[in-house]
C-alpha positions in Angstrom: 149.8 58.7 -91.4 149.8 56.7 -94.6 153.4 55.6 -94.3 153.9 55.2 -90.6 153.3 51.6 -89.5 155.1 52.1 -86.2 152.2 50.9 -84.2 151.6 48.0 -86.6 155.2 46.8 -86.3 155.2 46.3 -90.1 156.3 49.1 -92.4 155.3 50.0 -95.9 158.8 48.9 -96.9 158.2 45.5 -95.3 155.0 45.3 -97.4 156.8 46.3 -100.6 159.5 43.7 -100.0 156.8 41.1 -99.4 158.0 40.1 -96.0 156.2 37.2 -94.4 153.8 38.4 -91.7 151.1 37.2 -89.3 148.6 38.9 -87.0 146.5 37.8 -84.0 142.9 36.8 -84.3 141.6 39.3 -81.7 140.5 41.7 -84.4 138.0 39.1 -85.5 136.9 37.4 -82.2 137.4 39.8 -79.3 134.5 41.7 -77.8 137.0 44.1 -76.3 138.4 44.8 -79.7 134.9 45.4 -81.1 134.3 47.9 -78.2 137.6 49.6 -78.9 136.6 50.1 -82.5 133.8 52.2 -81.4 136.2 54.8 -79.9 139.4 54.4 -81.9 138.3 53.4 -85.5 134.8 54.4 -86.6 134.8 57.9 -85.3 138.2 58.6 -86.8 137.9 57.4 -90.5 136.3 58.6 -93.6 133.5 56.2 -94.5 131.2 55.8 -97.4 127.5 56.6 -96.8 125.7 56.3 -100.1 125.7 57.4 -103.7 125.1 61.1 -104.3 122.3 60.2 -106.7 120.3 58.9 -103.7 120.0 62.5 -102.3 119.5 64.5 -105.5 117.1 67.2 -104.4 117.0 69.8 -101.6 115.3 68.3 -98.5 116.4 64.8 -99.3 117.9 63.0 -96.3 118.9 59.7 -94.9 120.5 58.0 -91.9 123.8 56.1 -91.8 124.6 53.8 -88.9 127.9 52.2 -87.9 128.6 50.6 -84.5 126.8 52.8 -81.9 126.8 55.9 -84.1 123.9 57.2 -86.2 124.4 60.0 -88.7 121.8 62.1 -90.6 123.0 63.3 -94.1 120.9 65.8 -96.0 120.8 67.9 -99.1 120.4 71.7 -98.4 118.5 74.2 -100.6 121.8 75.4 -102.1 122.7 71.9 -103.2 125.4 71.3 -100.6 125.4 68.4 -98.2 125.2 68.6 -94.4 125.6 65.9 -91.8 124.9 65.7 -88.1 124.9 63.1 -85.3 121.4 61.7 -85.1 120.8 62.8 -81.5 118.9 65.6 -79.8 121.2 67.6 -77.5 118.5 67.9 -74.8 118.2 64.3 -73.4 119.8 62.2 -76.1 116.8 60.8 -78.0 117.5 59.9 -81.7 116.0 62.7 -83.8 115.1 60.0 -86.5 114.1 56.7 -85.0 116.2 54.0 -86.5 114.8 50.5 -85.8 116.9 47.3 -85.5 118.1 46.3 -89.0 117.3 42.6 -88.7 114.3 41.6 -90.8 111.2 40.6 -88.8 107.4 40.5 -89.1 107.1 44.3 -89.2 110.0 44.8 -91.5 110.4 41.7 -93.8 113.1 43.5 -95.8 114.9 44.7 -92.8 115.8 48.4 -92.1 118.9 49.3 -94.1 118.5 53.0 -93.4 115.8 55.6 -92.8 115.3 58.2 -95.5 112.9 60.7 -96.9 112.5 64.0 -98.8 111.1 67.5 -98.6 112.5 67.8 -95.1 112.4 71.4 -93.7 113.4 70.7 -90.1 113.9 67.9 -87.5 111.7 67.8 -84.5 112.6 65.6 -81.5 109.8 63.2 -80.7 110.5 63.5 -76.9 110.1 67.2 -76.0 109.6 68.9 -79.4 113.0 70.6 -79.7 113.3 71.7 -83.3 116.3 72.1 -85.6 116.8 73.6 -89.1 118.8 72.0 -91.9 121.9 73.8 -90.7 121.5 72.1 -87.3 120.5 75.3 -85.4 117.9 75.0 -82.7 114.8 76.9 -83.6 112.4 75.9 -80.8 112.7 75.0 -77.2 109.7 74.7 -74.9 110.0 77.1 -71.9 113.5 78.2 -72.5 113.2 80.6 -69.6 113.4 77.7 -67.2 117.1 77.5 -67.9 117.5 81.1 -66.6 118.3 82.2 -70.2 121.7 80.6 -70.0 121.3 78.1 -72.9 123.5 79.1 -75.8 123.3 78.3 -79.5 126.4 76.1 -79.1 124.7 74.1 -76.3 121.5 73.5 -78.2 122.6 72.9 -81.8 123.1 69.6 -83.4 126.6 68.1 -83.4 128.0 68.5 -87.0 129.8 65.8 -88.9 132.2 66.4 -91.8 130.8 65.4 -95.2 132.3 65.4 -98.6 132.0 63.6 -101.9 134.3 61.5 -104.1 133.6 59.3 -107.2 129.8 59.9 -106.9 129.9 58.7 -103.3 128.9 60.6 -100.1 131.5 60.2 -97.3 131.4 61.3 -93.7 133.9 61.4 -90.8 133.1 62.2 -87.2 136.6 63.4 -86.6 136.7 67.2 -86.8 140.5 67.1 -87.2 140.5 64.5 -90.0 142.5 65.1 -93.1 140.5 66.2 -96.2 138.8 63.4 -98.1 140.9 63.9 -101.2 144.1 63.5 -99.1 142.6 60.4 -97.4 141.9 58.8 -100.8 145.5 59.5 -102.0 146.8 57.7 -105.0 143.9 55.2 -105.0 141.5 58.1 -105.5 143.6 59.6 -108.3 143.7 56.3 -110.2 140.0 55.5 -109.7 139.1 59.0 -110.9 140.2 58.0 -114.4 137.4 55.4 -114.4 134.7 58.0 -113.7 132.8 56.1 -111.0 130.7 59.3 -110.6 129.2 58.6 -114.1 127.9 55.2 -113.1 124.6 54.3 -111.5 123.3 51.4 -109.4 122.3 48.3 -111.4 121.4 46.4 -108.2 122.2 46.6 -104.5 121.7 44.0 -101.8 122.5 43.5 -98.1 122.4 40.8 -95.4 123.2 40.3 -91.8 125.9 37.6 -91.9 127.5 35.3 -89.3 131.0 36.5 -89.3 133.1 39.5 -88.3 133.1 42.5 -90.7 136.8 42.0 -91.3 136.3 38.3 -92.1 133.7 39.3 -94.6 135.7 42.0 -96.4 138.8 39.9 -96.5 137.0 37.3 -98.6 136.9 39.8 -101.4 140.3 41.4 -101.1 142.3 38.9 -103.1 141.8 36.5 -106.0 144.1 33.9 -104.4 141.0 32.0 -103.2 139.6 31.5 -106.7 141.5 28.2 -107.3 140.1 26.7 -104.1 136.7 28.3 -104.0 135.5 29.1 -107.5 137.0 26.1 -109.2 134.5 26.3 -112.2 136.3 29.5 -113.3 139.6 27.7 -113.8 138.5 26.3 -117.1 138.5 29.7 -118.7 141.4 31.7 -117.1 144.4 31.8 -114.8 143.9 33.6 -111.5 147.5 34.1 -110.4 147.5 37.5 -108.7 149.5 40.2 -107.0 148.6 42.9 -104.5 150.3 46.1 -103.4 149.9 48.6 -100.6 149.2 52.2 -101.3 149.4 53.5 -97.7 145.8 53.3 -96.3 144.5 51.5 -99.4 145.6 48.6 -101.5 145.2 47.2 -105.0 145.0 43.6 -106.3 145.7 42.7 -109.9 145.8 39.6 -112.0 149.5 38.6 -112.5 150.7 36.5 -115.4 153.5 34.0 -115.7 153.3 33.8 -119.5 154.8 36.9 -121.2 152.5 36.6 -124.2 149.6 37.6 -122.0 151.4 40.6 -120.5 149.5 43.8 -121.4 148.0 46.7 -119.5 144.5 45.1 -119.7 145.7 41.8 -118.2 145.6 43.3 -114.7 141.8 43.5 -114.6 138.7 41.6 -115.7 138.9 42.5 -119.4 141.7 40.1 -120.1 142.4 37.2 -122.4 141.3 33.7 -121.5 143.6 30.7 -121.5 143.8 27.8 -124.0 144.7 27.3 -127.6 142.1 29.6 -129.0 142.0 32.8 -126.9 139.1 34.1 -129.1 136.9 31.4 -127.6 138.2 31.4 -124.1 138.1 35.2 -123.7 134.4 35.1 -124.4 133.9 32.1 -122.1 135.8 33.8 -119.3 133.9 37.1 -119.4 130.5 35.3 -119.9 131.1 33.0 -116.9 132.2 35.8 -114.7 129.2 38.0 -115.7 126.5 35.4 -115.4 127.7 33.8 -112.1 128.6 37.1 -110.3 124.9 38.2 -110.4 125.3 39.8 -113.8 128.1 42.2 -112.7 131.9 42.6 -112.9 131.3 43.2 -116.6 128.5 44.4 -118.9 126.2 42.8 -121.5 127.9 44.9 -124.1 131.3 43.4 -123.3 130.0 39.9 -123.3 128.2 40.4 -126.6 131.3 41.9 -128.2 133.4 39.0 -126.9 131.0 36.5 -128.4 131.8 37.8 -131.9 135.6 37.4 -131.6 135.6 34.0 -133.2 133.8 35.4 -136.3 135.7 38.7 -136.5 139.3 37.6 -136.0 141.5 34.8 -137.5 142.8 31.9 -135.4 146.3 33.4 -135.6 145.3 36.5 -133.7 147.5 37.1 -130.6 146.0 37.7 -127.1 147.0 41.4 -127.5 145.2 41.7 -130.8 142.1 39.9 -129.4 141.8 42.2 -126.4 142.4 45.4 -128.5 139.7 44.3 -131.0 137.3 43.2 -128.3 137.5 46.5 -126.4 137.3 48.6 -129.5 134.2 46.8 -130.6 132.5 47.0 -127.2 133.4 50.7 -127.0 131.8 51.4 -130.4 128.7 49.3 -129.4 128.3 51.3 -126.2 128.8 54.6 -128.1 126.0 53.7 -130.5 123.6 53.4 -127.5 124.7 56.5 -125.8 127.3 55.2 -123.4 130.7 57.0 -123.6 133.7 55.3 -122.1 136.2 57.4 -120.1 139.7 57.5 -121.7 142.0 55.6 -119.4 145.7 55.7 -120.3 147.3 52.2 -120.5 149.7 53.0 -117.6 146.8 53.9 -115.4 144.9 50.8 -116.4 147.9 48.7 -115.5 148.4 50.4 -112.2 144.6 50.4 -111.5 144.6 46.7 -111.6 141.6 44.6 -110.7 140.1 45.9 -107.4 140.9 48.4 -104.7 140.5 47.9 -101.0 139.6 51.3 -99.6 140.3 51.5 -95.9 138.6 50.5 -93.8 135.6 48.7 -95.2 135.2 49.0 -99.0 136.3 47.0 -102.0 135.8 48.2 -105.5 136.3 46.0 -108.6 136.3 48.4 -111.5 136.3 48.8 -115.3 135.5 51.7 -117.6 131.8 50.9 -117.7 131.2 48.9 -114.5 132.1 48.3 -110.9 131.3 45.5 -108.4 131.6 46.9 -104.9 131.4 45.7 -101.3 131.0 47.4 -98.0 130.9 45.8 -94.5 130.0 47.1 -91.1 129.9 45.7 -87.5 126.4 44.5 -86.4 125.6 45.3 -82.8 127.9 44.1 -80.1 128.5 40.7 -81.6 131.9 40.1 -83.2 130.5 37.1 -85.0 128.1 39.1 -87.1 128.3 41.9 -89.7 126.2 43.9 -92.1 127.3 42.8 -95.6 126.5 44.9 -98.6 127.3 44.4 -102.3 126.2 46.4 -105.3 126.8 46.7 -109.0 127.4 50.0 -110.8 127.2 50.4 -114.5 127.3 53.2 -117.1 123.9 53.6 -118.7 122.6 55.8 -121.5 121.1 59.1 -120.3 117.9 58.3 -118.4 118.4 54.6 -118.8 119.6 53.7 -115.3 117.2 51.3 -113.4 115.4 52.4 -110.3 116.9 50.4 -107.4 116.8 50.3 -103.6 118.5 48.3 -101.0 117.1 44.8 -100.9 117.7 42.4 -98.0 118.7 39.0 -99.5 119.6 35.9 -97.6 123.1 34.8 -98.6 122.3 32.0 -101.0 123.0 31.6 -104.7 119.4 32.2 -105.7 119.8 35.9 -104.6 123.5 36.6 -105.1 124.7 34.3 -107.9 126.9 31.2 -107.7 130.2 33.0 -107.2 129.1 35.1 -104.3 127.3 32.1 -102.7 130.6 30.3 -102.8 132.2 33.2 -101.0 129.5 33.1 -98.4 130.2 29.4 -97.9 133.7 30.3 -96.6 133.1 33.3 -94.5 131.1 31.8 -91.6 133.5 28.8 -91.3 136.6 31.0 -91.4 135.0 32.8 -88.4 134.4 29.5 -86.6 137.8 28.1 -87.5 139.8 31.0 -86.1 138.4 30.1 -82.7 140.1 26.7 -82.7 142.9 26.2 -80.2 144.8 24.4 -83.0 144.9 27.5 -85.2 148.4 29.0 -84.9 147.5 32.3 -86.6 147.0 33.5 -90.2 149.8 33.0 -92.8 148.7 35.4 -95.6 150.4 35.2 -98.9 152.7 38.2 -99.0 152.5 38.5 -102.8 148.8 37.8 -103.5 147.2 38.7 -100.2 149.0 41.9 -99.3 145.7 43.8 -99.2 144.7 41.6 -96.2 148.0 42.3 -94.4 147.7 46.0 -95.1 144.2 46.1 -93.7 145.5 44.9 -90.4 148.6 47.2 -90.6 146.3 50.2 -90.9 143.8 48.9 -88.3 146.7 48.7 -85.8 147.7 52.3 -86.4 144.2 53.4 -85.5 143.7 50.8 -82.7 146.7 51.8 -80.6 148.6 48.8 -81.8 145.8 46.2 -81.0 146.0 43.3 -83.4 149.2 44.5 -85.0 150.8 42.3 -87.7 154.3 41.3 -87.2 157.1 39.9 -89.4 157.6 36.2 -89.4 161.4 35.6 -89.2 162.0 32.3 -90.8 165.5 31.0 -91.5 
């Protein structure tokens, strides 16, 4: 599946050769496409539900909703996870009532999900049918009325596959889906080196936003937009980038035109700044990123260590020497407060790049001690709206992680930071602009925006060829 591309009309080889491509706008604008996603996409893919740490104890449970589907995920007494469709097999009532997510007078923070603890069973609010934590039916009122012909298979809950990776809980509604580890592929192997499972939430926010879920996630799949959107960042660093497909998933990395800046670290956020004195610009670059991306995409430890570079290194220090000293200092500072970095080989750090787009709806910008992540989902039956979520992970000393919960936040700088607010300022108007009769179709950069092209290539493979990207044959 990872290397087909026959339905998409664009192969992995085409991607690797950076062939020019385009794709129709139906995937963003069409209600028919949105309806088709409900049958062809969301029931067929592995998708992230939540961090494992949110369901730590037996009896902990929560709901996860996508499109028309609602799933219950729970922790059993033996510590394993179980997942079921949130529906009673009797007459179809949701077992757990999930209100509309949009904030209102009764729910000013919206309803991101419904969750609880100490659950011993689920009782349907309609007729009282009852189910244990394995999904078995344990009570039916007047079962004799069915002439004793009801079977356990008829009256149990519909099970959903559940697994974990990187500290995340994943589900798939497809009983024939490949195992999660196979689904993650090389992307999972590389990210495992960064030990995402050892990180915890620093903050997590969500919003209902006025664009399609694909419009939203694409805004974060490439750094090509930095020069036009985040112009304040150009004073501190260069943002030339590359991207590469890995089957279902894709990676973006910072690329460099100047050989003196070429090193394994230059692919990600812990890289040297530009200018005559890289000691100063490296600090300015990481500080600006950290403070304007809602205090994420780095850590306070990294920023503080970078602030000392000008005092600890001579002016003659090369970019490579600066990065090596900076990371060694930050690693020692973290160790002193009980934060141990994972050992990531240089070749993995280089291949790991800046951020991974995990099909279909995640993006993870990662480092040894932090991750800035995004997830998007469709909202109702409106192709012009989505559920947008962003959260920061960080490595904390034992017992030092903050207590967080999902907070609804209007998409403005006050809540999200200047950089994310700038991204929001594009998304709604990309959605509107694609409806113009004068728009001839996307022209994604085949070197820097390959993650975007690969998203549509893989979508087409699930969507029976709908919205398939095609090669642009230009003389």
